[in-house]
N, CA and C of each residue as an Amber inpcrd file, in Angstrom:
protein
   249
  -5.9050000 -45.6890000 -24.0350000  -6.5910000 -46.8910000 -24.4880000
  -6.4130000 -47.0160000 -26.0450000  -6.8340000 -48.0990000 -26.4830000
  -6.6490000 -48.2690000 -27.9690000  -7.8450000 -47.7870000 -28.8230000
  -7.9170000 -48.1970000 -30.0380000  -8.9320000 -47.8910000 -30.9840000
 -10.3660000 -48.2530000 -30.3850000 -11.4730000 -47.4680000 -30.6230000
 -12.6530000 -47.7880000 -30.1740000 -13.3080000 -48.4960000 -31.2910000
 -14.2420000 -49.4450000 -30.8370000 -15.0790000 -50.3460000 -31.7470000
 -16.5790000 -50.1300000 -31.3690000 -17.4750000 -50.3950000 -32.2440000
 -18.8440000 -50.3360000 -32.0560000 -19.2890000 -51.7160000 -31.5340000
 -19.9960000 -51.6340000 -30.3610000 -20.6340000 -52.7490000 -29.7340000
 -22.1310000 -52.5790000 -29.4960000 -22.7780000 -53.6500000 -29.4350000
 -24.3280000 -53.4450000 -29.2310000 -24.6710000 -53.9770000 -27.8530000
 -25.4710000 -53.3130000 -27.0770000 -25.9450000 -53.6500000 -25.7930000
 -27.4570000 -53.3720000 -25.6180000 -28.0170000 -54.1810000 -24.8350000
 -29.5660000 -54.0840000 -24.6880000 -29.7670000 -53.4600000 -23.2210000
 -30.4830000 -52.2110000 -23.3360000 -30.6910000 -51.5280000 -22.2000000
 -32.1420000 -51.0530000 -22.2760000 -32.8210000 -51.2270000 -20.9880000
 -34.2840000 -50.8820000 -20.8790000 -34.5110000 -49.5980000 -21.4390000
 -35.6650000 -49.2730000 -22.1770000 -35.9350000 -48.1260000 -22.8970000
 -36.0420000 -46.8820000 -21.9060000 -36.7050000 -47.2620000 -20.7820000
 -36.8160000 -46.1420000 -19.8560000 -35.6350000 -45.6140000 -19.2500000
 -34.6350000 -46.4510000 -18.9860000 -33.2160000 -46.1190000 -18.6320000
 -32.6900000 -45.2510000 -19.5580000 -32.5660000 -45.5870000 -20.7950000
 -31.9310000 -44.8460000 -21.8860000 -32.6000000 -43.5540000 -21.9590000
 -33.9850000 -43.3450000 -21.7910000 -34.7060000 -42.2170000 -21.8710000
 -34.2670000 -41.2770000 -20.8050000 -34.1190000 -41.7640000 -19.4320000
 -33.7900000 -41.0100000 -18.4200000 -32.2780000 -40.5480000 -18.3700000
 -31.5520000 -41.4510000 -18.9420000 -29.9590000 -41.1180000 -19.1310000
 -29.8690000 -40.0460000 -20.0930000 -30.6090000 -39.9790000 -21.2620000
 -30.6080000 -38.9790000 -22.1890000 -31.0070000 -37.6320000 -21.4840000
 -32.1720000 -37.6790000 -20.9230000 -32.7840000 -36.3620000 -20.1860000
 -31.8730000 -35.7660000 -19.2620000 -31.0790000 -36.6150000 -18.5150000
 -30.0330000 -36.2210000 -17.6160000 -28.6440000 -35.6980000 -18.2900000
 -28.6700000 -36.0210000 -19.6930000 -27.5140000 -35.5690000 -20.3780000
 -26.1590000 -36.5540000 -20.3380000 -26.4340000 -37.6610000 -20.0320000
 -25.3940000 -38.6930000 -19.8430000 -24.9580000 -38.9850000 -21.3920000
 -23.6710000 -39.1450000 -21.3890000 -23.1170000 -39.7660000 -22.6530000
 -22.9020000 -41.3610000 -22.2560000 -24.0320000 -42.0020000 -23.0040000
 -24.1790000 -43.3960000 -22.5080000 -22.8440000 -44.2890000 -22.8820000
 -22.1990000 -43.9750000 -24.0710000 -21.1580000 -44.7950000 -24.4350000
 -20.0730000 -44.5120000 -23.4070000 -19.8860000 -43.3050000 -23.0910000
 -18.7770000 -42.9790000 -22.0590000 -19.0340000 -43.4560000 -20.7580000
 -20.2250000 -43.5330000 -20.3710000 -20.7470000 -43.9450000 -19.0060000
 -20.5290000 -45.5440000 -18.9520000 -20.7790000 -46.1750000 -20.0310000
 -20.6340000 -47.5200000 -20.1420000 -19.0830000 -48.0470000 -20.1400000
 -18.3900000 -47.2360000 -20.8250000 -17.0230000 -47.4350000 -20.8730000
 -16.4230000 -47.3670000 -19.4800000 -16.6660000 -46.2700000 -18.8140000
 -16.1080000 -45.8820000 -17.4990000 -16.4720000 -47.0270000 -16.4420000
 -17.7010000 -47.3680000 -16.7380000 -18.4060000 -48.5930000 -15.7350000
 -17.5910000 -49.8600000 -15.9420000 -17.3380000 -50.1330000 -17.1710000
 -16.6720000 -51.3580000 -17.5770000 -14.9620000 -51.3770000 -17.0820000
 -14.4950000 -50.0710000 -17.1540000 -13.0060000 -49.8860000 -16.7470000
 -13.1110000 -50.2950000 -15.1820000 -14.0580000 -49.6130000 -14.3420000
 -14.1000000 -49.7890000 -12.9670000 -14.3630000 -51.3840000 -12.5280000
 -15.3120000 -51.9860000 -13.3310000 -15.4460000 -53.3900000 -13.0950000
 -14.2750000 -54.1590000 -13.2690000 -13.5350000 -53.9770000 -14.4110000
 -12.3110000 -54.5580000 -14.7170000 -11.3040000 -54.3110000 -13.6130000
 -11.1690000 -53.1360000 -13.1500000 -10.1650000 -52.8140000 -12.1360000
 -10.4110000 -53.5620000 -10.8890000 -11.8510000 -53.5030000 -10.5650000
 -12.0600000 -54.1840000  -9.2840000 -12.0220000 -55.7400000  -9.3220000
 -12.0530000 -56.3490000 -10.5490000 -12.0460000 -57.7540000 -10.5350000
 -10.5150000 -58.2100000 -10.5950000  -9.7410000 -57.2810000 -11.1430000
  -8.2410000 -57.5460000 -11.0480000  -7.5600000 -57.2200000  -9.7630000
  -8.1730000 -56.6770000  -8.7960000  -7.6070000 -56.4330000  -7.4580000
  -7.3750000 -57.8450000  -6.7180000  -6.1800000 -57.7400000  -6.0850000
  -5.7650000 -59.0240000  -5.5070000  -6.7000000 -59.3500000  -4.3660000
  -6.9870000 -60.5550000  -3.9360000  -7.7570000 -60.9440000  -2.9270000
  -6.8550000 -60.8940000  -1.6890000  -7.3120000 -60.5680000  -0.4400000
  -6.5430000 -60.6510000   0.7250000  -7.1600000 -61.4510000   1.7160000
  -6.1690000 -61.8180000   2.5550000  -6.7440000 -62.7140000   3.6740000
  -7.0340000 -61.8160000   5.0980000  -8.1180000 -62.2720000   5.7560000
  -8.4720000 -61.4120000   6.6530000  -7.7070000 -61.8760000   8.0840000
  -7.5430000 -60.9880000   9.0650000  -7.0170000 -61.3270000  10.3660000
  -7.7870000 -62.2020000  11.2530000  -9.2330000 -62.0170000  10.9340000
 -10.0200000 -62.6180000  11.8510000 -10.1740000 -64.2880000  11.5230000
 -10.4530000 -64.5280000  10.2770000 -10.6570000 -65.9010000   9.8580000
  -9.8240000 -66.6280000   8.8950000  -8.9490000 -65.7860000   8.3520000
  -7.9100000 -66.3760000   7.3870000  -8.5260000 -66.6790000   6.0110000
  -9.7950000 -66.3340000   5.7450000 -10.4720000 -66.5910000   4.5120000
 -10.1050000 -65.5010000   3.5510000 -10.2880000 -65.9740000   2.2680000
 -10.0850000 -64.8360000   1.1330000 -11.2830000 -64.0090000   1.0920000
 -11.0260000 -62.6950000   0.9590000 -12.1300000 -61.8340000   0.7950000
 -11.7210000 -60.6740000  -0.2380000 -12.7940000 -60.0060000  -0.7660000
 -12.6270000 -58.9320000  -1.6330000 -11.7280000 -57.9210000  -1.0400000
 -10.7330000 -57.2870000  -1.6020000  -9.8410000 -56.3580000  -0.9970000
 -10.6200000 -55.1130000  -0.6770000 -11.6200000 -54.8280000  -1.4540000
 -12.4300000 -53.4870000  -0.9260000 -13.1000000 -53.6930000   0.3720000
 -13.6330000 -54.9340000   0.6190000 -14.4170000 -55.0390000   1.9160000
 -13.3580000 -55.2320000   3.1270000 -12.2370000 -55.5480000   2.7350000
 -11.2930000 -55.8090000   3.9150000 -10.5940000 -54.3110000   4.2480000
 -10.5580000 -53.4970000   3.4190000 -10.1180000 -52.1650000   3.6100000
 -11.3050000 -51.1670000   4.3180000 -12.4240000 -51.4430000   4.1500000
 -13.4670000 -50.6350000   4.3710000 -14.3550000 -51.3400000   5.5860000
 -14.1770000 -51.1110000   6.8900000 -15.0870000 -51.6910000   7.8550000
 -16.4950000 -51.3910000   7.6910000 -17.3300000 -52.2760000   7.9090000
 -18.8180000 -51.9330000   7.8600000 -19.1120000 -51.0900000   8.9690000
 -20.0850000 -50.1240000   8.7160000 -20.4120000 -49.2660000   9.6420000
 -22.0750000 -49.4000000   9.8370000 -22.3160000 -49.2920000  11.0800000
 -23.9550000 -49.5200000  11.3960000 -24.5670000 -48.2980000  10.9700000
 -25.4670000 -48.3780000  10.2210000 -26.2600000 -47.2550000   9.7000000
 -27.3400000 -46.5860000  10.5450000 -27.7200000 -47.3940000  11.5760000
 -28.5280000 -46.7780000  12.5950000 -30.0630000 -46.9170000  12.3720000
 -30.3150000 -47.4620000  11.0770000 -31.7690000 -47.5140000  10.6210000
 -32.1690000 -48.9070000  10.9010000 -33.5180000 -49.1590000  11.0010000
 -34.1160000 -50.2240000  11.3280000 -33.8460000 -51.1630000  10.0370000
 -33.5140000 -52.6040000  10.3010000 -33.2150000 -53.5590000   9.3240000
 -34.3700000 -54.6620000   9.4350000 -34.2930000 -55.6220000   8.4240000
 -35.3390000 -56.6790000   8.4760000 -34.9280000 -57.7720000   9.5880000
 -33.8680000 -57.5130000  10.3870000 -33.5780000 -58.4110000  11.3960000
 -34.2680000 -57.9030000  12.6110000 -35.1110000 -58.7100000  13.2440000
 -35.8020000 -58.1950000  14.5370000 -34.9570000 -58.3310000  15.8180000
 -33.7150000 -58.6730000  15.6500000 -32.9520000 -59.1090000  16.8420000
 -32.3100000 -57.8630000  17.5080000 -31.6870000 -57.8760000  18.4450000
 -31.1770000 -56.8870000  19.4390000 -30.6890000 -55.6950000  18.5880000
 -30.8480000 -54.4350000  19.0830000 -30.4030000 -53.2560000  18.4460000
 -28.8410000 -52.8250000  18.9120000 -28.1200000 -52.1110000  18.1490000
 -26.8220000 -51.5460000  18.6170000 -27.1200000 -50.7530000  19.9150000
 -26.2840000 -51.2410000  21.0190000 -26.3560000 -50.5050000  22.1290000
 -27.4690000 -50.9010000  23.2360000 -28.1170000 -51.8790000  22.8010000
 -29.1880000 -52.4030000  23.8310000 -28.6970000 -53.8670000  24.1230000
 -28.8240000 -54.4310000  25.3420000 -28.4000000 -55.6260000  25.6740000
 -29.4050000 -56.6780000  25.0820000 -28.9250000 -57.9220000  24.8790000
 -29.7090000 -58.9230000  24.2440000 -30.6930000 -59.5210000  25.3340000
 -31.9490000 -59.7860000  25.0670000 -32.8190000 -60.2900000  26.1220000
 -32.7590000 -61.9520000  26.1290000
């Protein structure tokens, strides 16, 4: 990367305190998070085989997995027939 510059950001005081207690380098952490966000935003969109719509490339490459825990949907559970 190039030359570093000073920027100002507003972060909740408790978050900064916790980050410092854990030994985080806040500048480096923010820089790494921004790099990752930029990389993700620049990823090409892909078309799904099921509906042809444009989706985020990450969600197309990682199928959703049932977590097995109860959610807020009172509908049928995995493996149980619908009533």
